[in-house]
N, C-alpha and C positions, 0 to 999 in steps of 0.2 A: 657675712651674709649680706646680700645686696638688698636694696629697698623693696624689690618686688618678690621677695621670698620671706617666709616666716615658718616657724616650726609647726608640725602637725601636733594637735593637742593630745593625741593618743600615743604616737610612737616617737615624736620629737624630731623626726627627719625634716629637713628643710624642704619646702614645697613652694613652687612658683604660684603666684596668684591665679593665673589662668587655669591651673590644674587643681587648685584647692576647691573644696566643697565646704559649705557651712551648714551645719545641722542646727536648727533652732527648735526648741521645745517650748510651746506656748499653751497656757491654760486660760481660758476666758480672756483671750487677747493680752495676757500678761506673759512676758518672756520668763521662763523658768531656767533655761540653760541654752548655751550657744557653744558649739565646738567647731573649730576649723580643722578639717581632716584632709589628709592626702588621698589620692585615688584608691590605694589599697585598703586603708582604714575605713574609707567611706563604703567600699564594697563589703567589708566585714560588718560595718554598722547596719547596712541594709539587710544582710543575711540574718544577723541577730534580731533585728526588729521583726522581720518576717517570721522567724521561728517563734519568738516570744508572743507575738500578737495574733498568730494564726489560731483560730478556735480549735479546741480539741474535739475530736469525734467521740464523745463519751457514749452516745447512744446511736448505734447504726440504724435503729428503726425509726429515727426522727427524720422528717423531711423539712428542709429549710427552703422557704420561698422568699426570694429577694424581691423587695418592693422598691422599684426605682423612684417612686414618688415620695418615699419616706426615708428617714434616717434609721429606721428599725426594720429588722427582718421578721418574718412570720415563721414560727417553728410549729410544725404539726407533729403530734405524737401518734 
């Protein structure tokens, strides 16, 4: 393996530095995890993140109002 390639943390395939993506998870500015991923594993990570973090529509009668000036959304029943 040359100096500019390292294995993907998920699949183990060698990936060149310009193609690799690093995913860092931080909580309160403290790094919890860091993963170096190849493009395919990164795409899979994004899909999984989107699926797991998307809110479920438990109540179709609720209206969600997004407030751009706040970190919270307003939910109207």
